[in-house]
N, C-alpha and C positions, 0 to 999 in steps of 0.2 A: 470296749470295756464298760460294763454296766454296774453302777453303784446304787445302793438303796439303803436308806436309813432315816432315822428321825432327826429333825433339825434342832440344833442348840444355837439359839439366837442371841446375838450381841449387837451393840450399837457401833458408833463410830470411834475411831482412834484406839482400838484395842492394841496396846503396845506389847512388845516382847517381854517387858517386865511384869506384866500381869499374866501373859501366857505362860511364862516360867520365871518365877521370881529369881532375882540375882543371887540370892543366898544359896541357890543350887548350882551355880556355874562351875563349882569344883567337881560335880558329878559328871561322869562321861557315859555310864551305862543307860541306854535308852529306856529300859524298863524301870529303872529307878527314877529317871526324869519324868516319865509318865505318871508317877504317883503324885507329882506336884503340879501337873498341868492345870492351868486355869484356877488354882486354888485362891489366888488373891482377888479375883473378879467374880468367882462363882464357886463357892464352897461345896455346892451340891453337884457340880459337874461330873465327877468320877462316879458318883452314886447313881446318876441318871443315865450315863453314857453306856452304850452297848456297841460292840464292834460293828463297823459299817456305818455308824451314825455320821452326820455331816454338820460341820460348824457353818453357820450363816452369820454374816455381819454386814454392817453398812460400810461407810467410807474408811479407807486408810488402815485396813487390817494389817497388823505386824509392823507398825511404825516403831520407832525407837532404835535401839542398838542392833547391830548387824549380826548378832550371835546366831549360830546355827542350832543352838540348843532349843530354841522355841519351836521350830517346825519339827524337829526331832522328837520332842515331847509329845506334840500333837499326833504325829504318826504312830508313835509307840502306844498310845492309848487305844488305837484301833480305829480312830476317825478315818474315814475313807476319802474325804474331800472337804475342801473349804470353799465356800461360795461367798463373795462379797462384792460390794459396788466397786471397790478398788482396793489395791494392796500396795504396801510400801514395796518399792522395787527390789530392795535387797532381800526382803523376806520372800518375795515371789521367787527370786532366783535361788535362794537357799532351799526353799521348799521343793521346787522342781529338781534340784541337784540331789535331793535325798529321796525322790520318788513320791512326794506328797502332791497330788493334783489340786490345783486351784483354778477356779473359774470366776471371771469377772462378769457380773450380770446385775446391774442396778435394779432392774424390775423384779427379779426373783428375790433379791435381798430385801427389798422394801416390803413385799406382800407376804413373805414367809414369816410364820410365827413359831415360837417355841413349841416343839412337839409335832409339828407337821411332818408327814411322811414324804420324803423326797426321792426321786429316782433320777439318776444322772447318766447320760450316755456321753462319755468323754470324746469319742471319735467324731461325733456329730455336734458336740457342744449343747446338747439338749438337756434341759432341766425341767422335770415335771413335778409339780406339787400335787401329789396324789390326793391329799386331804381336801384341797380346794379345787381340784380339777383344772388346773392351769398349767400351761406349757410356756417355757421361756427359751430363748436362743442366746447362748454365749458363743464366743469365738471358739471353734473347734481347734484341737491341738493338731499340729502337723504330724505326719506319720512318725518321723524320727523322735519326736518328743513323747508320743504315746508309747513307743518302744522303750524309751529311757525310763518312763514312769513304770511301765509293766515289769521292767527288769529290777526295779527297786532303787533306781537313782543312778547318778552319773558314774560312780565308781563300779558298781556291778555291771552296768551297761558296757563300760570300757573293758572290764576284765573279760566279759563274754565275747566282745568283738575281737579282742586280741587273741583269745583262746581259739577262735574259729578262723583266724587269719584275716579278718576284716578290720581294717584300720580307718 
């Protein structure tokens, strides 16, 4: 699975309250959540963002509360992947469960700038900064997790496995 898009760069400790402000927690529609993604940290995000783009951040992306709304909002905007030096563990799990791929790679996170063109090969964990001509290696996903992401998350993955008689 190859992903390609422009980088939207953030610093450390981007928490779930700025990814999706708590005032929208009563909303359950992913497309409605997407309209408010990153609005408290970057009011220009939705205007710059194009489907396929990639969020890049430094340490501890997704810290704070364990709400699933934050990765759901990111995915619903059309962001294809998030790359960071590190992720809050519950955010990482919630993102994978909804089919939003995340890659931990401190080197890529540090040298990538806002607007850099990136290409990501999930199966190999390769991150290429096309703007700067640099390649980075993140830990690749195991085959079953790639399939889970490709199917759109844990629920869709499980539905399809049950429908085909695979449990």
